[in-house]
C-alpha positions, 0 to 999 in steps of 0.5 A, a space after each residue: 368480165 375480164 382475164 387475168 394473167 398471173 406471170 411467174 417463170 414466163 416473164 415476157 409477152 412473146 411466145 406467151 401462151 396465156 396472153 395469146 389466149 387471153 387475147 382471142 377471148 375479146 375480154 379486157 386483159 390484166 397482168 399481175 406478179 405477186 412478190 412473196 419475199 418470204 418464201 424466196 427466203 424459204 426457197 434460198 433465192 439469191 439477192 442477185 436472183 431477186 434483183 434480176 426479177 424486180 428489174 424485169 418486172 420494170 422492163 415487162 411492165 413497159 412492154 405490156 404497157 406497149 400491148 395495152 395491158 396493165 401490169 399490177 405487182 403486189 407484195 405478200 409474205 408467201 405462197 399462202 398469203 399470195 391466195 388471199 391477194 389474188 382472189 381480192 385482185 380478181 374481185 376488183 377487177 370483175 375477173 372470170 378466169 386466171 390464166 397461169 404458167 404451169 409450175 412444177 415444184 411440189 409447194 408450187 403445185 399444192 399452192 396452185 390447188 388451193 388457189 383453184 379451189 379458193 377461186 372456184 368458190 367465187 366462180 372464177 376459172 384457174 386455167 393452166 398452160 405449158 409455158 416453161 417447156 416445150 412438151 409438157 410433163 406427162 406427154 412423153 412416157 415409156 412403152 410401159 407408160 411411166 416417166 423417162 428416168 433416163 436422158 438419152 431415150 428421153 432426148 430420143 422421145 423428145 425429138 421425136 415429138 417436135 413435130 407436133 410442136 413445130 410451129 412459129 413462136 406466138 406473137 404479142 397481144 395487142 388490146 385496145 386500150 382500158 379506159 379506167 383507172 387502175 391501182 398497179 400496185 407497186 410502181 417501177 420506182 419502188 421496184 427499183 428501190 427494192 432491187 437496189 441496183 440494176 442487174 448485170 444481165 440484160 432484163 429488157 425482152 428485146 435485148 435477150 432475143 437480140 442476145 439469142 439471135 447473135 449467139 445462134 447465128 455467130 457462135 452456136 456453130 463452134 459451141 460443141 468444140 468450145 463450151 467446156 473451156 470456161 475462159 472462152 465467151 463460147 456459151 450463150 450466157 442466157 441462163 438467168 433470161 431462160 430461167 425466168 422465162 424472157 424467152 421460151 424453149 420454143 423461140 430457141 427451137 425455132 431460131 435453131 431450126 431456121 438457122 441450122 435445118 440440117 444440124 439441129 437434131 444432130 447432138 454432134 454439130 454445135 447447133 444440136 449440142 446446144 439443143 441438147 442443153 435445153 433438152 436436159 433443162 426439159 428433163 429435168 423439170 419433166 422429174 421434178 413435176 413427176 417425182 416429189 422426192 426432188 422437191 422434198 430434198 431427198 435423193 432420186 435413187 432410193 439406195 442412196 438415200 442411207 449414205 452418211 456424209 460427213 459434217 465438216 464445217 471448216 472444209 464447207 466454208 473452205 470451199 463456198 469462200 474459194 479457198 480450197 487450195 485446188 486452183 480450178 475449183 477456188 477460181 469456179 467458187 469466187 466466180 459464183 460469190 463474185 457475180 452470181 454465175 459459173 461456167 458449167 464445166 466448172 459447176 460440175 468439178 466443184 460439185 464433183 469436189 464437194 461430193 466426192 473428194 470431201 465427202 460433204 452432203 451434195 444438199 449442203 452444195 445445192 443450197 449454197 449454189 441456189 443462195 448465189 445463182 442469178 439463174 438458179 432454178 430447182 429442176 437444173 440445179 438439183 438435177 446437175 447436184 444429183 448427177 454430180 454426187 451419183 445419187 440421181 437419175 441417169 447419174 455419173 456412175 459413183 466411181 467416176 470422180 472428176 479429177 480437177 487438176 486434169 480438168 483444168 489442165 484440159 479445158 484451162 491449159 493456159 490457167 487464164 481462168 484461173 488467173 482471172 478469178 484467183 489473183 494470187 495466183 495470176 503470175 505464175 505459168 502455165 505449167 505451175 498454176 493448175 497444181 502449185 508446189 508447197 513452196 510457191 503456195 507459202 510465197 503466193 499466201 495460197 492455201 495448202 489443199 485441204 484434202 489429197 485428191 488420190 486418196 480421196 477419190 479412193 476413199 469416196 469410191 469405196 464408201 460409195 460401195 460399202 454404204 449402198 451394196 446393202 440395197 
């Protein structure tokens, strides 16, 4: 008999609870990954995200090979077909237990329950572990035994629980070589061909961990002061690796605590501020696990489901292409379109502009972001969009509408971020670049603003109040 580790959002050998458990069983360990191309399309995964995963699989295969664990990569259409593929693989390899890191979307949970039933019919056990989070959903509840719906009390409870999770990250397993021929499915050449190019972002586990260590030791101390300035290299740029589990929250927390034992819990410090971002991620994943409305595309706040958003394909297209005539919004959208990533402050500005100034359904923005982001993750992307649209948990009050001009003046004071991504405006001075005159726009072939910021803000507040007050 043998153990099979089915990799999903936990593409690492270090601090991997499934591999650690399997290594203590004394049985041979195999790894597998199931590429579900049509499922990726249905869930709107970006080409860059898919490319990252495929390149990561090549690196993971070598890292597992160093542990004498073969990685079998198979391609199947969707979740339903993955059930048959996994069952056939288990029977072929004489597997008695499949080990998975829990996934929390509704469709993923339903898939795993189907697989559990199918495997049980063959006397094969499916065992689930917490690999995406430090603290599992349901472990933290309010005094009434309910899931937390607001971030601040969740954050306090999360930090209070850390003592129970205070241990070094798990080491990589190392088993004796398996001396039988294994069909590893798609080889690295086939994976590279499917990827159609190398990822711009590091995919090797050690590269990512070196990056994490460098950020924590050299940059995180200034994170609180610098993180909102999109032209500064102040953020970690680790979101893609974290989204796909190339490193874990526990590894990040361990390094943070080792380096800043007296600061890492203080949200006013750089280390504590960065930890708060990790907690936001954990919060949104907890919500995804416990509220099916998120997977179903519904607003978290039921009273906001009556809102009637405008249907304006021209405005949506202008926003998508970065041609709104609002420089900071256009810079952000062009950055997203070109590299599949956008600075978090600018994500909020672009999201607020779409949902509040253009009064377009936030789900259109959520969908577009997922179609482009290399770090696209349902929980975090949905949570950020619903926060911006004031339809989600712990949402910004509906009357809080970002002013993109004042935001760019504050966080891109010299206009360097705008210059980098909106080439038409590169010659403008800091005084002109945030809100060019009509004459300057015409001269530089840059569009007029597609909406009046002051009027649209006022209208959004009125519409939001009117369409939700009956509830």
